[in-house]
N, C-alpha and C positions, 0 to 999 in steps of 0.2 A: 504495498499499499504505501501511494505516494504522499509524503510530507512535509510540511514547508519549514526549511530550515530556520533557526532560530539563534540570534547574536554570539549565543554559549558555544555552539557548534562547530566552530572553525579547524579544530583539531579532526572532528570526524569528516567535513568536509574535504581538511586539506589531505589528509591521507590518502580518502578516494582517490582524489585528482591526483595526486603522487603517484600511485599505485596504476592509473590508468593513463598516466603522459608518461610512465618507464621507456618504452618503445619509441616514442615521439621522436619524431626526426630533426625537427628545429630544438626541442628541449635539448636533444642528446646533442647536438651539436653548440647550442649558447652554453649549456650551464657544464657539459661536461663529465659530469658525475650526478648521478641520481640521487645520491645523498642528498643535495642541495633540494629536490624536490618536495618533501614534507614542509620543512620549517618555510621556507620560502610561500607556497601555497596556502598552510597555515596561515603565517601572516597576512596574505593580501585578504582572505577570506575575514580574517580578524578586525584586520585597518580597514578597509574598505566595501568588499564586497556583500559584507550581512547586514551593516551598520547601515550604508544608503541601497544596496539593492535586496535582491531575493534570491533565495536558493530551493531548490528542491532535493530530497534524496530517498531510496530504495531502500531503506536499513542502511546499512554497514556496505553496500553492493554497490551503488549509484548514485551518483550526483550532478547538479548543475549550478550555474551563478549567476546572475544577471545582474545588467543595471539599468533601470527604465530612463527614461528619453531625459535629457538635460542633467544627468549625473554624470561627472566629469570623472575618468579613468586616472587622473592625476595623485599620487602620491603623496605627502606629508613628508618633509625636509626627514625628523627620524624615523617614519615608518623605510623609507628609502633606503637611507642610511643603515638601518636594520637589514634590510635584505640584500643589500650589498656587503653586508658582513658578514651572511651568510653565503653567498656566493663565492666569496673569493676565498672565503674560509675550506669548503670543500671544494670548490672546482677552480681556485685561480687567480690570478690578473686575466689571464685572456677567456675565461668565462664572465668575468665582469665584464671585459669590453664587450665582448659578443651579444650578452644580455641588452646591455646598455644601446647597441644597434639596433638589437630588434626593436628594443621598446620605443626607441626615437622615432623609424621608421612607422611602425603600426600608428604613433602619435601622428605622425604627419598625413598620415593617410586616411586617420579615422573622420568618416565622414560628419559634416556638419548637418546633415539634416536630420531634423528630430527620429530618436528608435530606441529600439532596445537593442542592449548589447548582450550579446551571449561570450561572457570572457570563459566558462569549460563549461564542459559537458560531460562528464566522465562513466565510465562503468571497470570496476576491478580485471585484471587480465581474467582472472578461472572464471569469470561472471558474463561472459561476451558473449554473444549469437543468443541472447534470451530474449529480446525487445525493451530491455530495459532502460537503454536509450531513447529509443522511440515513446515510449512510456512520459519518461520526462521530457520532451521536444515537445510533447502534444498538452502537458500539461502547462508549460511555459505558454507557447503561442495560444490557446487559450486566453488568456490575458492579454497578452499583443491584440489578438485580434479583434477581443471584446472592446478595447481602445482604438480598432483603426491606425495600427501603428505599423511602421516599417521596423526591419530585426537586421541587424548585421553581426557578424562574426568573424573572425580571423582562425582559418583551417591550416594546421599543420600537420597534415596527414594526406596526402593523397589520395590513399583509401577511405576516405572519409566525405568525398566528396560525395558519392552518389547518397549515400545517407542523408545530407543535407539538401541536395536536388530535392529529395523526395519530400522533403515538408517546406518547398519553395525557394531556397535560396539558391541564386544563381553565382558563377565567379565572377566576378567584376575588375577585376585585377591579381596577377600572378607576379610576385616580388622574393626578391632575396635581400639579404643584409649584409651580403658577402658572394664574392664570386665562389669560394668554399661551401656555401652554408644551400641547405636545401630550399624546397621554395614553401611561399608560404601564400595560400590563397583566400583574398580575401573576398567575401560573400555575402550579398545583402538578397533581402527580403521585402516588397512591396507589402504595402497596405492589403487588408484583406478584408 
């Protein structure tokens, strides 16, 4: 059964996203060590996505984080410093450079048109293929569609393009943070 994430559940969603993104090409390129994922995504959920956005979870198996229209994905100084500490500590300076390159690129390309922003939707590796991601997506898109809003995401895994297209997202741009970086697919869904 789908549950709404609450502000105190940052560790739950941070752990789910870290597990679900452990084989993600862009995350592996940027952070260079999957040990950074859990503390990083936990901090992001705690400092921004849960207090200012919303999310859903299916127990401990899958979850998602969204920001509503008008909420910036900007982290404050202390939050950014704390995330950088984890990235450098577990991935080194190159990981920090790569992570900030990707973040800068995503920030510059982020649409100014009002929209819901899907930061992450993740299913634990041992729970994939059971339709959990689809349940989470339908729950969020119900809210998006009730409000007549658009939706946007950055897809970092080519294998997931079909999943997002199934829900009405289309690629608007493919880009790379560096010559040796894997592609990132910017995807948009018009209001329904």
